[in-house]
matplotlib code that plots the C-alpha trace (Angstrom):
import matplotlib.pyplot as plt

x = [168.9, 167.9, 168.5, 166.4, 168.1, 170.7, 173.3, 176.2, 179.6, 183.0, 185.6, 188.8, 191.9, 194.0, 192.6, 194.1, 193.3, 196.9, 198.2, 195.8, 196.9, 193.7, 195.5, 196.0, 192.8, 192.4, 188.7, 187.8, 191.3, 191.2, 188.5, 187.5, 187.8, 184.3, 181.4, 177.8, 176.4, 172.9, 171.8, 168.5, 167.5, 164.1, 162.3, 163.6, 166.6, 168.6, 172.1, 172.7, 176.2, 179.1, 182.5, 186.0, 186.3, 187.9, 187.7, 184.9, 184.6, 182.5, 181.6, 182.7, 179.0, 177.8, 174.8, 175.8, 179.1, 177.4, 174.1, 174.7, 172.1, 173.9, 172.8, 174.3, 174.0, 176.4, 176.0, 178.2, 178.6, 180.1, 181.3, 180.3, 182.2, 180.9, 182.2, 178.8, 178.3, 175.8, 174.2, 172.7, 169.3, 169.9, 166.2, 166.2, 169.0, 167.0, 164.0, 166.0, 167.8, 164.5, 163.4, 166.6, 165.9, 162.4, 163.7, 166.4, 164.1, 165.8, 164.1, 163.1, 165.3, 163.4, 164.2, 165.1, 167.8, 169.2, 169.2, 170.2, 172.9, 174.1, 174.0, 175.5, 178.3, 179.1, 178.9, 181.5, 183.7, 183.0, 186.7, 187.0, 184.8, 187.2, 187.0, 188.5, 186.0, 185.5, 186.3, 183.7, 183.1, 181.8, 179.3, 178.7, 175.5, 175.1, 173.3, 174.1, 172.8, 174.2, 172.8, 175.5, 173.6, 174.2, 170.6, 169.2, 166.7, 166.4, 168.5, 166.7, 169.4, 171.2, 173.7, 173.4, 176.6, 177.8, 181.4, 182.8, 185.9, 187.2, 187.4, 188.5, 187.0, 186.1, 187.0, 189.6, 189.0, 186.3, 185.8, 185.7, 183.0, 182.2, 178.7, 178.4, 176.3, 177.4, 177.3, 174.4, 174.3, 170.6, 167.4, 163.7, 162.7, 166.2, 167.7, 168.9, 166.8, 168.3, 171.6, 172.9, 176.4, 175.8, 174.9, 178.3, 180.1, 178.4, 179.7, 183.4, 184.4, 183.0, 184.2, 187.7, 187.7, 186.7, 189.5, 192.0, 190.7, 191.4, 188.0, 187.1, 183.6, 180.8, 177.5, 175.2, 172.4, 169.2, 169.6, 167.0, 168.0, 171.1, 169.5, 168.7, 171.1, 170.4, 173.4, 177.0, 179.2, 177.8, 176.0, 172.8, 173.5, 172.1, 172.5, 171.8, 170.7, 169.5, 169.0, 166.9, 168.1, 167.4, 167.8, 166.5, 163.3, 163.7, 160.3, 161.6, 163.2, 166.6, 168.0, 168.9, 166.8, 169.7, 169.4, 171.8, 169.8, 166.5, 168.2, 169.3, 165.8, 164.3, 166.7, 166.2, 162.4, 163.2, 165.2, 162.7, 165.2, 163.5, 164.0, 162.7, 162.7, 162.9, 165.4, 167.9, 168.6, 172.1, 171.2, 169.9, 173.1, 175.3, 173.2, 173.5, 177.2, 177.5, 175.4, 177.3, 174.1, 175.1, 176.0, 176.7, 176.8, 177.4, 177.0, 175.2, 176.1, 176.9, 180.6, 181.3, 178.2, 178.6, 181.1, 181.5, 182.0, 184.4, 184.6, 182.1, 182.8, 179.7, 179.9, 183.7, 184.0, 185.2, 183.5, 184.9, 182.3, 182.6, 184.4, 181.8, 181.7, 181.3, 177.7, 177.0, 174.1, 176.3, 178.7, 175.9, 174.1, 177.4, 178.0, 174.4, 174.5, 177.9, 176.5, 173.6, 175.8, 178.4, 175.7, 176.7, 173.4, 169.7, 168.3, 164.7, 163.8, 165.1, 167.6, 170.2, 170.4, 172.8, 174.3]
y = [111.1, 114.3, 117.5, 120.6, 123.0, 125.3, 125.2, 127.6, 125.9, 127.3, 124.8, 124.3, 125.8, 122.8, 119.3, 117.0, 113.9, 113.5, 113.6, 110.9, 107.3, 105.3, 102.1, 103.4, 105.2, 105.9, 106.4, 110.1, 111.5, 112.4, 114.9, 115.4, 118.7, 120.3, 120.7, 121.6, 124.4, 125.8, 128.4, 128.7, 132.3, 134.0, 130.7, 129.4, 127.6, 129.8, 130.5, 126.9, 126.5, 124.1, 125.5, 124.2, 122.3, 124.7, 125.9, 128.3, 131.1, 130.5, 133.1, 132.2, 132.6, 130.1, 128.3, 124.8, 125.1, 125.9, 123.9, 121.1, 121.7, 119.6, 116.6, 114.5, 111.5, 108.9, 107.3, 105.9, 106.2, 103.5, 103.0, 100.2, 98.5, 101.0, 103.9, 105.1, 106.5, 104.6, 106.0, 103.5, 104.5, 108.3, 108.9, 106.9, 109.1, 112.2, 111.0, 110.1, 113.4, 115.2, 113.0, 114.0, 117.6, 117.5, 116.1, 118.7, 121.7, 122.3, 123.1, 120.4, 120.1, 119.7, 116.5, 118.5, 120.4, 117.3, 115.0, 117.5, 119.0, 115.4, 114.3, 117.5, 117.4, 113.7, 114.3, 117.0, 114.9, 111.6, 110.9, 110.7, 107.6, 104.7, 101.9, 99.1, 96.6, 97.2, 100.9, 103.7, 107.4, 108.2, 111.1, 113.3, 115.5, 117.6, 120.7, 122.9, 126.1, 129.4, 132.0, 134.0, 134.1, 132.4, 132.1, 128.7, 128.4, 126.9, 128.8, 130.8, 130.2, 127.1, 125.8, 122.5, 121.0, 117.9, 116.8, 113.5, 111.4, 108.2, 105.3, 101.7, 99.0, 100.5, 97.2, 95.0, 92.1, 90.8, 92.9, 92.2, 93.8, 94.2, 94.4, 97.8, 97.8, 101.0, 103.8, 104.7, 105.9, 106.9, 106.5, 106.6, 110.2, 111.2, 111.7, 108.2, 107.9, 111.1, 111.2, 114.1, 115.0, 114.8, 111.1, 110.3, 112.6, 110.8, 107.5, 108.4, 107.9, 104.4, 103.4, 104.6, 102.5, 99.4, 100.0, 100.4, 97.0, 95.4, 95.6, 97.4, 98.5, 98.1, 96.4, 99.1, 98.1, 99.9, 102.8, 101.7, 98.2, 97.5, 94.1, 94.4, 94.7, 97.8, 98.7, 97.8, 100.9, 103.2, 100.4, 98.3, 94.7, 91.3, 87.9, 84.5, 81.9, 78.4, 79.8, 82.8, 86.4, 88.7, 92.4, 95.2, 97.1, 100.8, 102.0, 102.9, 106.2, 105.0, 103.3, 104.8, 103.5, 102.1, 102.0, 99.1, 97.4, 98.0, 96.6, 93.4, 92.9, 93.3, 90.8, 88.4, 88.5, 88.0, 84.9, 83.5, 83.8, 83.8, 87.2, 88.7, 92.4, 92.1, 92.8, 90.1, 90.2, 90.1, 86.8, 85.3, 86.3, 84.7, 81.6, 81.2, 81.7, 79.2, 76.6, 77.3, 78.1, 81.7, 81.1, 84.7, 88.2, 91.2, 95.0, 96.8, 100.3, 102.6, 102.9, 99.2, 97.8, 94.4, 94.0, 90.5, 90.0, 87.3, 87.9, 89.1, 89.9, 89.4, 90.0, 89.9, 86.7, 86.4, 84.2, 83.4, 82.9, 80.2, 81.2, 82.1, 79.9, 81.3, 80.2, 82.1, 84.6, 87.6, 86.8, 86.1, 89.3, 91.3, 89.8, 90.6, 94.2, 94.7, 93.3, 95.7, 98.7, 98.0, 97.3, 93.6, 92.0, 92.9, 95.8, 94.5, 97.3, 100.2, 101.2, 102.5, 105.9, 105.8, 108.6]
z = [103.6, 101.8, 103.8, 103.6, 106.1, 104.6, 107.4, 106.9, 106.9, 107.8, 106.8, 108.7, 107.2, 108.2, 108.5, 111.2, 109.1, 107.9, 111.5, 112.7, 113.2, 112.5, 113.5, 117.1, 118.2, 121.9, 122.8, 123.0, 122.4, 118.7, 117.6, 114.0, 112.1, 112.5, 114.9, 114.6, 116.8, 117.5, 120.0, 121.9, 122.8, 123.2, 123.0, 119.7, 118.1, 115.8, 114.4, 113.2, 111.8, 111.2, 112.1, 112.8, 116.1, 118.5, 122.1, 122.9, 125.4, 128.5, 131.1, 134.7, 135.8, 133.2, 134.8, 133.5, 135.4, 138.7, 138.5, 136.1, 133.4, 130.9, 128.9, 126.1, 123.8, 122.5, 119.1, 116.3, 112.6, 110.4, 106.8, 104.5, 101.8, 99.2, 101.3, 102.4, 105.9, 108.1, 111.3, 113.7, 115.2, 115.3, 115.7, 118.9, 120.2, 119.4, 121.2, 124.3, 124.2, 124.5, 127.3, 129.2, 128.3, 129.8, 133.1, 133.3, 132.5, 129.1, 125.7, 123.3, 120.3, 116.9, 115.1, 112.0, 113.9, 115.5, 112.4, 109.8, 111.9, 112.4, 108.8, 107.3, 109.9, 109.2, 105.4, 105.7, 107.9, 106.2, 105.7, 109.5, 109.6, 110.0, 107.5, 109.7, 111.1, 114.8, 114.4, 114.1, 114.4, 117.9, 117.8, 120.8, 120.7, 123.9, 125.3, 128.2, 129.9, 128.6, 131.1, 132.8, 136.1, 139.4, 140.6, 141.1, 138.3, 134.8, 132.3, 129.5, 126.9, 125.8, 123.3, 121.4, 119.8, 118.0, 117.6, 116.6, 117.2, 115.4, 117.9, 118.1, 120.4, 123.9, 125.6, 123.9, 126.3, 128.7, 131.8, 135.5, 137.7, 141.4, 142.9, 144.6, 147.8, 149.4, 146.8, 144.7, 141.0, 141.1, 143.1, 142.3, 141.8, 140.8, 137.4, 136.6, 133.5, 132.0, 130.3, 132.3, 133.3, 137.1, 137.0, 135.7, 138.1, 141.0, 139.7, 139.4, 143.1, 143.6, 140.1, 141.0, 144.2, 142.2, 139.7, 142.6, 143.8, 140.4, 138.7, 135.5, 136.5, 139.0, 139.0, 140.4, 142.7, 143.6, 146.0, 148.6, 149.5, 147.3, 146.7, 142.9, 140.0, 137.9, 135.5, 134.8, 134.9, 132.2, 130.5, 130.8, 131.8, 130.9, 132.4, 130.8, 133.3, 132.1, 128.6, 129.7, 129.3, 132.3, 132.2, 134.5, 133.5, 132.6, 134.0, 137.5, 136.5, 137.8, 134.6, 131.3, 128.3, 126.4, 122.6, 122.4, 125.1, 123.2, 120.0, 121.8, 123.1, 119.7, 118.1, 121.0, 120.2, 116.5, 117.3, 119.8, 122.7, 126.1, 127.7, 131.0, 131.8, 135.6, 138.3, 139.1, 142.8, 144.2, 146.0, 142.8, 141.1, 143.7, 143.8, 140.0, 140.2, 143.0, 141.1, 137.9, 135.9, 135.0, 131.4, 130.3, 131.6, 129.4, 129.3, 126.4, 125.5, 122.6, 123.3, 123.9, 122.1, 123.9, 126.7, 127.9, 131.6, 132.8, 136.5, 139.1, 142.7, 145.0, 148.8, 148.6, 146.7, 143.1, 140.6, 137.1, 134.4, 131.8, 128.6, 126.0, 122.9, 119.4, 119.5, 122.7, 122.6, 123.4, 120.6, 118.1, 119.1, 118.7, 115.3, 114.2, 115.4, 113.8, 110.5, 110.6, 111.5, 108.7, 106.1, 105.8, 106.7, 106.3, 108.4, 109.0, 111.5, 109.4, 112.0, 109.6, 107.9, 104.9, 102.8]

ax = plt.figure().add_subplot(projection="3d")
ax.plot(x, y, z, "-o")
ax.set_aspect("equal")
plt.show()
């Protein structure tokens, strides 16, 4: 990708690369050397720069701290056998970022600022992109309010930033989940379709209770009746019943439009795999488990890509899913996505940016 923005760069005086154990990466713990920063003031984005990753000063009256005007994205970069850096569907992340910004009364970020800041940052820190298969460079673009004013209104100034961190597999083994029928992650008319910080804060308490009970995550249900499956933890979720893939629709405003989800749907169409975008009810799920016709269940998300589910608790009863074979849809889709992301197979939908 050719770049046209001349973004000033201040390089770190001491790289942390030599101190990093790439064979033992804990998700989100190790941060790369540099970050991209842009500020929004007086109705325009300005002062674009790349500088060493470091703490920044925040005023105690910062509006984001008090009223939650904060959005983010999650994406990944990979390295192919030739040493080139590959970004998976960055343009889709930019579009979703602006959808979140609109919902949260925040300014639109121009594609040029998002993509060129991203590419130039990753090019500078390309040695931070892991080479081991299964590892990647997690990329965190985010924006937050910068007004120092504690009146309840949209901020007039904002900061956009990108930093990165090398990561291994998010889940090293299949996960166990519990259907949540008391707490609510989002509801129609709320902010569930936006990737905003408050959504994740609201999920922490019920998720912690599930973990104390021995489950990795929750299967979230709708906030009105708790009768329909919406998401799994921080991921979209899919079920395979009698050869048919079922996943919740994303037109209700309660569910994030997952880019991995969208990619799986596209590949399923390419393969001629039957797929329905509809809600699976809790009763349908339990009936399928009781009848032994739930063949696969898996989460789809940027961090984990595909997270296989091995145990589901419904109405207080645990069900163990059949072990997935190598020919299972979820394993084939994971292999195909990985092949595209690492540049090992064809990219028919032009999802990859390479440099």
